[in-house]
Structure formats: structure tokens, C-alpha cells
ZAMARGU-4260 file (C-alpha; in steps of 0.2 Angstrom, whole numbers, plus 5000, padded with zeros to 4 digits):
<rodrens>
0) 4722/5450/5002 | 4737/5460/4995 | 4750/5451/4985 | 4747/5434/4994 | 4728/5434/4989
5) 4730/5419/4977 | 4746/5410/4983 | 4737/5397/4993 | 4724/5386/4984 | 4713/5370/4983
10) 4709/5365/4966 | 4700/5351/4958 | 4702/5347/4939 | 4687/5337/4932 | 4696/5332/4916
15) 4711/5324/4925 | 4702/5321/4941 | 4716/5328/4952 | 4713/5337/4968 | 4728/5349/4972
20) 4733/5358/4988 | 4745/5372/4987 | 4754/5385/4997 | 4766/5399/4992 | 4759/5398/4974
25) 4766/5380/4974 | 4758/5363/4973 | 4761/5353/4989 | 4750/5338/4988 | 4740/5329/4974
30) 4727/5316/4977 | 4725/5307/4960 | 4710/5298/4954 | 4714/5281/4962 | 4719/5289/4978
35) 4737/5290/4975 | 4747/5304/4984 | 4759/5315/4975 | 4771/5325/4986 | 4777/5342/4979
40) 4768/5338/4963 | 4766/5322/4953 | 4779/5313/4964 | 4770/5297/4969 | 4785/5288/4976
45) 4788/5269/4972 | 4780/5254/4979 | 4784/5251/4997 | 4790/5269/5001 | 4783/5279/5015
50) 4780/5298/5018 | 4794/5304/5030 | 4795/5320/5039 | 4811/5331/5036 | 4808/5342/5050
55) 4799/5359/5053 | 4809/5368/5040 | 4806/5356/5025 | 4792/5347/5016 | 4790/5328/5018
60) 4797/5316/5005 | 4795/5298/5000 | 4808/5287/5008 | 4812/5269/5008 | 4803/5260/5022
65) 4818/5258/5033 | 4809/5255/5050 | 4819/5268/5058 | 4835/5259/5051 | 4844/5273/5042
70) 4857/5285/5050 | 4869/5298/5044 | 4888/5295/5046 | 4904/5302/5040 | 4914/5292/5028
75) 4933/5287/5030 | 4937/5283/5013 | 4925/5282/4998 | 4910/5271/5000 | 4899/5265/4986
80) 4880/5262/4987 | 4877/5244/4993 | 4894/5242/5002 | 4894/5233/5018 | 4901/5245/5031
85) 4910/5245/5048 | 4911/5258/5061 | 4928/5265/5066 | 4934/5269/5084 | 4932/5288/5080
90) 4914/5286/5074 | 4917/5287/5056 | 4912/5272/5044 | 4922/5263/5031 | 4918/5250/5018
95) 4922/5232/5023 | 4938/5227/5013 | 4951/5213/5013 | 4968/5209/5006 | 4971/5191/4999
100) 4988/5184/4999 | 4993/5167/4991 | 5001/5160/5006 | 4995/5142/5010 | 4993/5138/5029
105) 4986/5125/5040 | 4977/5131/5055 | 4979/5124/5073 | 4972/5107/5077 | 4953/5106/5081
110) 4951/5092/5093 | 4938/5086/5105 | 4923/5076/5098 | 4931/5059/5103 | 4946/5054/5114
115) 4951/5039/5103 | 4944/5035/5086 | 4947/5023/5072 | 4938/5017/5056 | 4932/5035/5051
120) 4925/5043/5035 | 4919/5061/5031 | 4910/5071/5018 | 4905/5089/5016 | 4887/5096/5015
125) 4888/5112/5004 | 4870/5116/5008 | 4871/5116/5027 | 4890/5121/5027 | 4894/5106/5038
130) 4908/5093/5039 | 4900/5076/5043 | 4911/5063/5051 | 4906/5045/5055 | 4918/5036/5067
135) 4921/5022/5079 | 4925/5028/5097 | 4938/5015/5104 | 4940/5024/5120 | 4925/5014/5126
140) 4929/4996/5130 | 4923/4983/5118 | 4913/4997/5109 | 4909/4993/5091 | 4896/5007/5089
145) 4898/5021/5076 | 4895/5039/5080 | 4891/5054/5069 | 4896/5072/5072 | 4894/5089/5063
150) 4908/5101/5061 | 4908/5120/5056 | 4923/5128/5048 | 4927/5144/5056 | 4942/5152/5049
155) 4956/5140/5050 | 4948/5128/5063 | 4933/5118/5065 | 4920/5118/5079 | 4912/5101/5082
160) 4894/5098/5089 | 4889/5084/5101 | 4891/5067/5093 | 4876/5055/5093 | 4876/5036/5090
165) 4875/5032/5072 | 4874/5013/5073 | 4876/5000/5086 | 4885/4983/5083 | 4890/4975/5067
170) 4904/4987/5064 | 4921/4978/5061 | 4926/4987/5044 | 4931/5004/5038 | 4916/5014/5033
175) 4914/5024/5017 | 4903/5039/5013 | 4898/5051/5000 | 4887/5066/4997 | 4871/5065/4987
180) 4867/5082/4980 | 4851/5077/4972 | 4843/5072/4989 | 4855/5083/4999 | 4859/5068/5010
185) 4875/5058/5015 | 4876/5040/5011 | 4886/5030/5024 | 4892/5012/5020 | 4895/5001/5036
190) 4895/4982/5040 | 4905/4966/5038 | 4895/4950/5037 | 4880/4961/5035 | 4882/4977/5026
195) 4871/4992/5021 | 4870/5010/5016 | 4862/5022/5028 | 4855/5039/5023 | 4859/5054/5034
200) 4851/5071/5031 | 4857/5087/5039 | 4847/5102/5042 | 4856/5116/5051 | 4864/5108/5067
205) 4852/5093/5067 | 4854/5076/5060 | 4841/5063/5054 | 4847/5045/5052 | 4837/5033/5041
210) 4835/5017/5050 | 4830/5005/5036 | 4838/4988/5039 | 4840/4984/5020 | 4857/4977/5018
215) 4866/4972/5002 | 4877/4958/5008 | 4869/4943/5018 | 4874/4927/5025 | 4882/4920/5041
220) 4900/4920/5039 | 4899/4915/5021 | 4901/4932/5014 | 4913/4944/5023 | 4914/4961/5016
225) 4931/4969/5020 | 4932/4986/5011 | 4920/4999/5004 | 4920/5014/4992 | 4906/5024/4986
230) 4903/5039/4974 | 4888/5048/4967 | 4884/5048/4949 | 4875/5065/4946 | 4870/5061/4928
235) 4862/5044/4932 | 4856/5051/4949 | 4862/5035/4957 | 4876/5030/4969 | 4889/5017/4964
240) 4895/5006/4978 | 4910/4995/4978 | 4915/4982/4990 | 4929/4968/4992 | 4927/4953/5002
245) 4928/4934/5003 | 4915/4922/4997 | 4913/4907/4986 | 4931/4902/4992 | 4939/4917/4984
250) 4943/4936/4987 | 4932/4946/4975 | 4929/4964/4970 | 4910/4969/4966 | 4899/4984/4963
255) 4881/4988/4964 | 4871/5003/4958 | 4861/5011/4973 | 4845/5021/4971 | 4840/5033/4985
260) 4822/5038/4989 | 4820/5049/5005 | 4829/5039/5018 | 4827/5022/5010 | 4839/5014/4997
265) 4837/5000/4985 | 4851/4990/4977 | 4854/4984/4959 | 4861/4967/4955 | 4879/4963/4960
270) 4892/4965/4947 | 4907/4955/4950 | 4922/4965/4944 | 4937/4953/4948 | 4941/4937/4958
275) 4959/4936/4965 | 4961/4919/4975 | 4970/4923/4991 | 4974/4942/4987 | 4962/4955/4995
280) 4956/4970/4986 | 4959/4984/4998 | 4962/5003/5001 | 4948/5007/4989 | 4943/5025/4984
285) 4929/5030/4971 | 4927/5046/4962 | 4914/5052/4949 | 4921/5060/4933 | 4907/5072/4928
290) 4915/5077/4912 | 4913/5059/4905 | 4899/5053/4917 | 4910/5039/4923 | 4914/5032/4940
295) 4932/5027/4943 | 4938/5015/4957 | 4956/5014/4963 | 4962/5000/4974 | 4977/4989/4980
300) 4979/4971/4978 | 4986/4964/4995 | 4998/4952/4987 | 5012/4962/4978 | 5004/4979/4981
305) 4998/4982/4963 | 4987/4997/4962 | 4973/4997/4949 | 4959/5008/4942 | 4942/5003/4934
310) 4930/5014/4925 | 4912/5011/4927 | 4897/5016/4916 | 4880/5016/4925 | 4864/5012/4915
315) 4848/5011/4925 | 4851/5000/4940 | 4866/4991/4933 | 4884/4995/4929 | 4898/4989/4917
320) 4917/4991/4918 | 4931/4991/4906 | 4947/4981/4910 | 4958/4986/4925 | 4972/4998/4922
325) 4988/4997/4932 | 4993/5013/4942 | 5008/5007/4951 | 5016/4990/4952 | 5022/4990/4971
330) 5011/5001/4981 | 5012/5004/5000 | 4995/5000/5009 | 4986/5015/5017 | 4994/5027/5005
335) 4982/5026/4989 | 4969/5039/4987 | 4961/5048/4973 | 4951/5064/4969 | 4943/5071/4954
340) 4949/5088/4948 | 4933/5096/4940 | 4942/5111/4933 | 4955/5100/4923 | 4943/5086/4921
345) 4956/5073/4927 | 4956/5059/4940 | 4971/5062/4952 | 4979/5047/4962 | 4992/5048/4976
350) 5002/5034/4983 | 5019/5028/4990 | 5030/5019/4978 | 5038/5004/4987 | 5048/5001/4971
355) 5056/5018/4972 | 5063/5021/4989 | 5045/5023/4996 | 5043/5040/4988 | 5027/5049/4988
360) 5020/5051/4970 | 5005/5057/4960 | 4998/5052/4944 | 4985/5061/4933 | 4972/5051/4924
365) 4962/5054/4909 | 4946/5045/4906 | 4941/5040/4889 | 4926/5028/4886 | 4928/5014/4898
370) 4946/5015/4901 | 4958/5027/4909 | 4976/5032/4905 | 4989/5040/4917 | 5003/5052/4914
375) 5020/5050/4921 | 5022/5050/4940 | 5026/5066/4949 | 5035/5065/4965 | 5028/5076/4979
380) 5040/5069/4993 | 5057/5061/4991 | 5057/5054/5008 | 5049/5039/5015 | 5030/5043/5013
385) 5017/5035/5024 | 4998/5037/5026 | 4995/5049/5012 | 4978/5056/5008 | 4971/5069/4996
390) 4956/5080/4992 | 4951/5092/4978 | 4947/5110/4983 | 4936/5118/4970 | 4937/5136/4974
395) 4955/5138/4970 | 4956/5122/4959 | 4969/5114/4969 | 4973/5096/4973 | 4978/5095/4992
400) 4989/5080/4998 | 4992/5076/5016 | 5006/5064/5021 | 5018/5058/5034 | 5036/5062/5030
405) 5043/5046/5037 | 5057/5056/5047 | 5061/5052/5065 | 5047/5064/5071 | 5035/5057/5059
410) 5029/5074/5055 | 5014/5077/5044 | 5014/5089/5029 | 5002/5096/5016 | 5005/5102/4999
415) 4994/5109/4986 | 4995/5105/4967 | 4989/5112/4951 | 4984/5100/4937 | 4990/5104/4919
420) 4986/5092/4906 | 4992/5075/4912 | 5004/5082/4925 | 5004/5091/4941 | 5015/5104/4950
425) 5016/5106/4968 | 5020/5121/4980 | 5030/5120/4996 | 5026/5109/5010 | 5017/5115/5025
430) 5020/5105/5041 | 5004/5104/5052 | 5008/5090/5065 | 5022/5081/5074 | 5011/5068/5080
435) 5009/5049/5076 | 4993/5053/5067 | 4983/5039/5060 | 4980/5041/5041 | 4969/5056/5038
440) 4953/5057/5028 | 4952/5071/5017 | 4937/5081/5012 | 4934/5099/5005 | 4924/5114/5010
445) 4918/5119/4993 | 4910/5135/5000 | 4925/5143/5008 | 4939/5134/4998 | 4947/5124/5012
450) 4955/5107/5013 | 4949/5097/5028 | 4958/5082/5035 | 4951/5071/5049 | 4964/5061/5059
455) 4968/5053/5076 | 4982/5061/5087 | 4995/5052/5098 | 4997/5060/5115 | 5015/5055/5117
460) 5021/5066/5102 | 5007/5079/5101 | 5010/5097/5101 | 5000/5102/5111 | 5000/5086/5121
465) 4982/5080/5118 | 4976/5064/5110 | 4960/5060/5102 | 4950/5064/5086 | 4957/5079/5077
470) 4954/5090/5062 | 4966/5101/5052 | 4960/5115/5040 | 4971/5119/5025 | 4969/5136/5017
475) 4977/5140/5000 | 4975/5159/5003 | 4976/5171/5018 | 4964/5185/5020 | 4968/5201/5030
480) 4952/5211/5033 | 4945/5226/5043 | 4930/5216/5048 | 4927/5209/5065 | 4913/5200/5074
485) 4908/5217/5082 | 4911/5232/5070 | 4899/5228/5056 | 4886/5242/5057 | 4876/5241/5041
490) 4875/5244/5022 | 4877/5260/5012 | 4861/5267/5006 | 4870/5279/4994 | 4887/5283/4988
495) 4897/5293/5000 | 4913/5302/4996 | 4928/5302/5008 | 4925/5314/5022 | 4907/5317/5017
500) 4891/5313/5027 | 4879/5300/5020 | 4866/5288/5024 | 4869/5270/5030 | 4855/5257/5032
505) 4857/5250/5050 | 4848/5237/5059 | 4830/5236/5053 | 4833/5246/5037 | 4831/5240/5020
510) 4845/5242/5008 | 4841/5242/4989 | 4859/5242/4982 | 4862/5224/4980 | 4861/5212/4965
515) 4858/5193/4962 | 4853/5189/4980 | 4845/5173/4983 | 4828/5178/4990 | 4823/5173/5008
520) 4840/5167/5013 | 4852/5173/5027 | 4866/5183/5020 | 4883/5185/5028 | 4897/5198/5026
525) 4913/5191/5018 | 4930/5197/5023 | 4932/5206/5006 | 4915/5215/5009 | 4904/5205/4998
530) 4887/5198/5003 | 4884/5179/5002 | 4875/5164/5010 | 4892/5157/5014 | 4896/5159/5033
535) 4914/5165/5033 | 4926/5170/5046 | 4923/5181/5056 | 4905/5175/5055 | 4895/5191/5053
540) 4876/5191/5049 | 4872/5204/5036 | 4853/5202/5035 | 4840/5193/5026 | 4837/5195/5007
545) 4819/5200/5003 | 4822/5201/4984 | 4836/5200/4972 | 4841/5218/4975 | 4835/5221/4993
550) 4841/5215/5010 | 4834/5219/5028 | 4849/5224/5037 | 4853/5212/5052 | 4835/5206/5049
</rodrens>
């Protein structure tokens, strides 16, 4: 009655088939023809939203299904929608941020997976973000077993898991290994009189070792394989295996193409590359040039120390080679190594030049057809250089060289270099050890942009004084961040100005401010505030992505 006689209503429209409910002369709820609900008029929300109470004094609204995971906070500094957020000591929140400085560094020694090792090799698993190390533990008397262990890079150190027996007996030679990205497995070459490739698969922290006894060299004492190298050809989807040894009254260098199927392998016919009388083929390293679809082998001849390179072309299950190319005429054993720079499309080789006061040098090689040409040698160490090793770090596009300086303390150093054309320039050396370290084996963490070198420490000179297997992590850059392993609180649900209050999706909430996420993967907060599947340091779990733009916070 009175002036409020018609300000509340229930009305059905036969033409539009809408049932409307109103109060105070305004439409509050619509039930449409398919049963959809409109709040405050024809506002039907979006898929997945829920009706949320806004208290006794306001009408309900459509909100994202946050499972209770949304809260209001005051911003300290401007925050954009979708930013990862930390909580400050005063209860305000800030966007995660980090500052990057180009200061190369080597982290503290990571030790502990074995007290005494020799004959070791390593590769990196980019899918599981693990360093995979195969080694022989010589702390156990008369032990010829090989073991395998997984390591996780955390900041500038590595945390290793528990080693497991990889292979028993028949292990009197240096192993070799590479990563097969097609089957997401590691191919490990071991043996001596009888040699074989074993397929290793990693899933999280677990290891599956193929146990097929299919070898590629047979015979009792008549064929003795003494050195190995292996690389994976991503164009042919085949591995290329190299081995040197003694058979048919001569030292020989040979190769085979390897096909991987599950945890099984099959070998193509042997291709003999060279025969060298009484001179062994040693210190082998193989790399794959993906710009030219060629596999490059470098090695040293034991007589005279000449270092050579071969370029191989895979066709089916066979391989052909061009003529050998000399790298250096008088090369120190256990100093030759190679890496492929995928940014510059160059093969880079390091070595100690016995013909020039034992200086440490690098040459940059360019593959053309079935041959390779090298630029002029670049000296990276003017002192006596020993036990050099190298790896390519693809995040910052750097070649990293590790070497013993040959001083009275036998200190070890690392340098990073940038390839330009057929030359390379190096930064300053970073010392990482004063031990009598056995020659390191270099790999690269392609997710975090770290160079990793596995080595053996000598307790007499160690700092700190501990012996055993060790690992060193080289970082090209240093990141300072406000993120810790405890202060991450969630992701901004909206843009919030400095000093203003706004909504943050906290645990259980769904944030829709992302882009280009891989669906169904765990996502981690990066030191600069980004979200990625890469586990960085500190290791902070952001949540699980449920679409390219949505993430369940700390899901």
C-alpha cells in the first residue's frame, strides 16, 4: 500500500521465458529459460563461478570458486594482477621480486654420496631436473661395481639421494653417458672385454635400470675396449657410440649407431674409423651439432699426444666419417674435452698444449659437410694447466671451463667464455678448490643455467678437510630476492595500488591472472617472481596449473 505498493514483484514473461524477482523496484534475481540464474539482472556469471554472500548489507555476487582461498591485504608497493606475493613482517604484502647481477660464482662443495670414487660420468635430466652420476666406489676393497645416484641442484649446491648398485663386475674402464631426449632416458656405456649400453630412466627421485645383457663387443681377451664416448643425434633419433681398443693385433677406433626402444638397445654394424698400431685412442668426447646434424668426436693419440676430430653422418643404422682433422699436435692426456655451443652453432674444444709451456687453450670449430675447421687457439690459462673439463650452459649461452692451475697448491678454477664467430673470450677466473681433485666431469643444468662439475677430493688438502665424491655448481649470475622458503602467501587476484587493500588468492584459491602455463603441472615461484615448472632456490611451490591461465594456489 502507499508509495511502496508496487516496489516488490514476481513477474514471468512468456515471450522471453524469464521469471524475475524484484525488491525496492529493482530486479534482484532472474531465472532464465534454461535454469540459469541472473544476479541483479541479466548477470549470469562465468563458468565455474559461485554465488558469494557479501554480508547482511549487500546483495550476493558471482565470484571465482576460490574454496575460501581469497583474503584482503594491504599492499606495500604496487602489485599487478597475477603477481606472486609474499607477506611482510608487518602484515602487508609485496610482489616477489629479484635483482640479477652478472657476478660469476662457485658454490660450496657438495659432498657425501661416496667416500672414494674413480671412473665416473654424468648427464643432466631436464625433465626431472636431476643430475645423474654413474661412478665406481673404490673405498670398498676389490670393488668393481658401478653405482648410480641422483642429485638436485638447490641454489649453488647439490643435494644427492641414496646411491644404488648400477652394475656388478666387468667394470675396468671409464664409463660414458648421454641423455636421450626422445625416450627421456640416459644411455650409460660400461665394460672392457665385454661392453654394453644400459638404459636408465628417471622419474622424480626413482631410477629404473634396464637389465638387458646385449653387448656390442664380445670375445675373451681378444677384444679389449679401453675408452668410450657417446652422443645423441636428435635428427636421426639414434645414439652414436665410439670406442677405442685393441683387436686384430692393433689399436683401433670404431663407432656404431645405437637404436633405443624402451629399456632395450640394438647396435648397427661396426664402422672402423682408424687403426694405429701401438698407439691408443684415448680421452674421447663426443658432441652433437644440431645445426648441421653431425656428430663430432675428439680424441688424443697416446703416442705423441696429437688431438684429432672426426665428423660423422648418421644414415639409418650406419654412420660415415670424413677425414680426421688435427686440433693440436702435442696435447696433455686428461685435458681434452669438448662441448657444443647451440647458440653460436660451434664445437668448442679445450686442452693443455704441451708444445707451448703447458698452457690451457680453447679452439672453436665450425662443421661443414663431413669436416670441421678450427679457429686460432685462445689461451685461458697461462700457467701449467691440468685436468681441464668443460660444459656448455644454454641459459646464459656460456662455455664453462674447469681446470687445475698447476701451482704449488694445485688450485682449481672455473672460467666462463662467450663464443663469437671462430673465437672465444673469457671472463675472470673463479677459484673453487685447493684440493688435489681428480679430473672433473662437466654437465649443465639447462633449467637453472648452472654449470656442474663432479670430482673427487683429496682429504690432505681439502678445505674443509673432507675427502670423497664432490660436486661444484658454477653460476653465471647472482640473484638477490625477497622470496624465502616461508614467506610466500599466494597470488594477486587483482591489481592493488601501493597502500591500498586488495584481494590475494591464498591456499586453495584459484588465480586466473596467468598466461601460457603448462596444464596439469606443478608450478614454482622463481626468485624474480615468475611462475615456472622449474624448481629454483628457494624451492617454493606456487600451486598446480589447471589451465593455461589458471592455477590452484599451493594446490
